[in-house]
N, C-alpha and C positions, 0 to 999 in steps of 0.2 A: 504494500500500500504506500503510495506516494503522498507526502504531506503538502506537496505543491500541486495545485490544480492545473489541468491542461489549459492550453490557450483557448480551446473550445469551451471549457467549463467557465473560465474567467470571462469570456465574451458573453456567455449565457447570463452570468451574474449581472454584468453591466447592462445588458439589454432589458432584463426583467426589472432591475432597479430603476431604470429610466421610466419604464411604463408605470411602475408603482408610484414613483414620485409625481408623475403627471396627474394621477388621481389623488393620492395622499390621504392623510388621516381625516381631513375635513369631509371629503367625499364619502369615505367609508362610514364615518360617524353619522352623517346626515341620512345615509341609506338605512343604517341600523335604527335610527330614531324614527324613521317613517315606516319601518317594517318592510322595507323593500330589498330585493336582491341586487347585488352590484353587477347588473347585467352588462353594462358598458365595459367594465374592467374585464369580466369573464370573456366577452366577445373579442376584446383586443388581444388578450394573451392567447386566446384560441387561434386567432388569425396568424399569429407569429409561430404557431406550432408548439407552444409551450405546454399546453394541456396534454398533448399526446407525446410528450418527449420520451416517455418510457414504453410506448406502444410499439410493437414490431413494425418495421418499415412496410412489410407486405400488406399490412392492414391500415396504412395511412399515417403511422406514427414516425417518430424520428429514430426509433430503434436504439435509443440510449438506455439509461437505467434509472433506478430509484434514486441514485446519487444526484442525477440531474434534476429529477422531479423535486427532490428535497431543496435544491438550490432555488428553484422557482418559488417554492412555498416559503422558504426563509426570507428571500429578498422582498417578496410582497408584504410579508408581515413586518419586516424592518422598515418598510415605507409607510406603515400604518394601515395596510389593507390586507389583513389576514383572511385567507379564503379556506374555511373549514372543508368545503366540498372537495378540495384537492386531496384530502385524506381518504375520501370515499370513492369518488367516481373513477379517477385514473389509478389511484394507489391500490385500493382493494378490488373493486369490481373489474376493471380492465385487466389487472394482474391475474385474477382467478380465471377469468374467461380465456385469456391468452394461454394459460397453463392447462386448463381442463375442458374447455369448450370444444364442441364438435366444430368441424370446418364451417358448417352452415351457421352456427352461433357466432363464430369469430367474424365471419363476413357480414353478418347482420348487425352486430353491435360494435365491434372495435373501431371501424372507420369513423362512425359518428360520435363515439365517445372520444376519440382522439382529436377530432375537430371541434369538440365542444357543442356540436349540434344536439347531442343527446346527453342527458345527465342521468346517472344511476346512483341510487343510495343503497345503504346496507342496513338490513334489519336482523339483528340477533338478540338484542336486549329485551327482556320481558319483565313485567311487574313482580312476578313471584319467583324469578330465577336469579336476578342480580348477576353476579359473576360466575354462578354455577351453571355452565352451559348444559350440563347433563339433566337439569331440571326443566328444560324448555317444554312448554305445553302446546305450543302451536304445532299442528300436525297436518300432514297431507296423506290422504288415503286414495288408493286406486279406485276408479270407477270406469270400468272398461279400459279403453286406451288412454283415458285422461286421468288427471289427479284433481282432487278437491281439497282446497286449503282452507283451514279454519284456525283462528286464534288471535292473539293480541301481541303487538310489539310496542315497546316503550322507549321514549327518548330517541326517536329516529330523526336525525338531522337532515334538513332540506327536503323533506318529503313533499312539500307543496310545490317545489320547483323541479321535481324529478319526472322523467319520462318512464322510468322503470325502477323496480326495487329488487335487490338480491336478497332473498329471504332464506334464513336458516330455519329448518323445521324438522320435526320428527317424521319418520316414515316407517315406524315400527318399533317394537321393543327389542330388548337384548338382555343378556344375563346380568344379574345384579340390579335390575330395574332401570338400567341406563338405556336411553332410546337410541336407535339408529338415526343419524342426522343426515339430511340431504339439502342441497341448494336448488332453489328455483328462481327463475327470472320472471317477475310479475309486472305486468303493465300497471303503472301508477293509477290509471283511471279505469281499471278493469271493474266490471260489475261485482259488487260485494266488498270492494275496498273502501274503507271510510277513514278519514284523517281528522283528528281532533288536536287543535293547537294546545301546547303546554305553555302557559304564560310564564316568562322568566322576568326577574326583577331587573337584570341588566340586559338591555337590548343588544341584539346582534343581527347580522345579515343572514345567518343560517338559523332558521327557527326550528324548534323541537316539536315533535308530534307523537301522539299515540296513534297507532294504526290498528284498525280492526279488520280482520279478514273473515267474512261471513260466507262460507261455502264458495270460495272463489275457484272457478273451474279453469284448469290449466291443461293445455295439450301436452303430449309426451315430450315435445321438443323444448319445453320450458325447464325440464330437469337439466341442471348443469353438472357435468361430471358423472360419477358413478353413484347410484342410489345406495344410501347407507354409509358413504364415505365422506360426508359433508364436513365433519369436524376436521379431519386431516386436510381436506382441500382448502377450507377457509383459512387455516393458519398460514397458508401461502400468501394470503392478503393481509393478515393481521400484523405480521412483522413489518411490511411496508407502512401500514397505518401507524404503528408505533414510531417508526422512523420519521414519517411526515409530521406526526404530532410533536416530536422533538424539534424538528425544523421550525415548525410554527411557533413553538415556545421560544426558541432561540431568537427568532426574528423579532418577536414581541419584546424580549429582553433587550436586544440591541437598540430598538426604537426608544425604549424607556431610558436607557443609559445615555444615548445620544442627546435626547431632549433635556435630561436632567443636567448633563455636563454643560450644555449650552446655557441653560438657565443659571447654573452656578457660576459661570464665567461672566454673565451679564448683570446679575443681581448683586448690588453693592449696598450694604447697610451701615457698616462701621468704617467707611472710607476705603474698603477693598472688596473685591468679589467674594461672595460667601464660599466659593470653592477653594479659597486660600486657607480656610479653616479645616483642620483634620477631621473634625466632627462631621463635615460634609464630604471631604475628599476621600477619606478611608472607606466609608461604606460603598461609595461609587467604585472605588478601585477593587474592592472585594467582589462586588457584583460583576464587574468586567472579567475578573479572573474566573469566577464560577461559570459564567456563560461561555467563555472560550474553552474551558474544560468540557462542558456539555457539547459544544460544537464538535470537538475532536471525537468524542464517542459517537456522535450522530454520524459523522463522516465514516468512521470505522464500520458502524452497523450497515450503512448504505453500501459501502464497498464490499463487505462480506456477502450481503444479499446478492449484489450484482455478479459476484464471482461464483454464485451457486453454492456457497458455503452455508453452514448453520449460523444464522444471524440472530437466533432467539435471545441468547444472553445479551449480546451487544445492543440489540434493539430495545430490550427492556431496560437496560442500564441507561441508554441514551434518553429514553422517554422519562425515566425517573429523574435523572440529573437535570434535564432541560426544564421539566415542570417545576422543580425546586428552585433552580436558578432564576427562572423567569418570574416566579412569584416574589422572590426576595428582591429582584432587580426593580420590578415595578413598584413594590412597596417602598423601597429606598428612594425611587424617583419622586413618589408622592410626598415623602417626608422632606426631601430637598426643596420642593416647591411650597412647603407650608400649606396655608389655606388655599393657595392657587392650585394645589394638587387635586383638589376636589371639584374644581370648576370645569365647565364644559369647554372653555377656551383651550385648555391644555389636553383634554381627552385621556388623561391617565387612568381614570376610573374604569373606562371601557377596556383599556388594555389590561388592567388588573383582573377584570372579569374573565377575559380570555385566558390569562396566565393561570388564574386560580382554577379554572375549569380543567386545565391540562394537568393538574395534579390528581384529578378524578377520572377523566376520560382521555383517550378511549379505553384505558385500563387504569385502575386506581393504583396509587403508590403502594398500598398495602398488599395488593395482589402481586405487584412486581417484587416486593420484598419476599413474599412467599415463594415466588418462582426462583429467585436467586438463592434463597436459603435451601430449597429442596434440590434444585438441579445443579447449581454451581458448588455449594458448600456440602451437598449430600447430607443435609440434616433431615430428621424425620418429618414427614408431612403432618401438619397441624390441623387439617380439616378433612 
């Protein structure tokens, strides 16, 4: 693994950063306040081929990797425009379809996902299951050549703006009471699909929904991959999701640190900039150190995944480190601004909401600690 990015990667950073700055925090914040999607930004990064940067070339993408998609995600967040949908549509859904889909499914979905014409969201979480995937209650049963899907999914990001939903569901029982899981691609407006908004206190451009599936009929070609092997298949997409979540957090942290440093240089109270005082300077320096360490682990995780290596440990570590670093960085930035840190003018509270969310989702810090304790340290399982 090289610690120096290639000329192509550096150019990608520059181009995405320029687009992000063109829109900026004010654009994103206003969209969030109005409950609207950042469609103009999505369209522009799509036109430049950045959404499909990790999609195979034969299906309309750039044929690069999760590393490059993480660059896109981080640079947009650093410009004040974090796009949560990047974690889902290209990172999870396109990755899983490219790996396990039939040729017909790849031809149908990947080109339009790569160009941003279609958006696909991911539905695994349920009210009664939490982090225990084996307790999923949503089920699909055969009816002739078709499948009939019923159940509820919870906290599904961007469902109102999606064309399709990649649903994780039971398709039968197994020993020990664990269900066989399978993946289905469901049209977002299919008969029997109902979406209910979950109202959040801190607004964002990616809204959260409860999804109800009331006997949704699916043709056989909507089954993705092999029936009963959905859990193993979906983890192909969950590691990229963790990596992209880390990149998003890293970008938010960089945005907060940059703004706070600028403010600390400009704000003078006792005849000198407040950044001259160690009570201001040291917390910002610590925040910068922490986020750069998180960025290194994020790059390692992305590199491992793109090399076809086991990226589980690194992806979880990156997600943990980035979520912690971003939350502390934004909190520090708010403290540096004093009362201004809570104002709409500086937009730090919305950044804090994003950073704090990334300690919970797409996987909680506690479950990451469980993973590292069990798989890396080989400690007994506690649950």
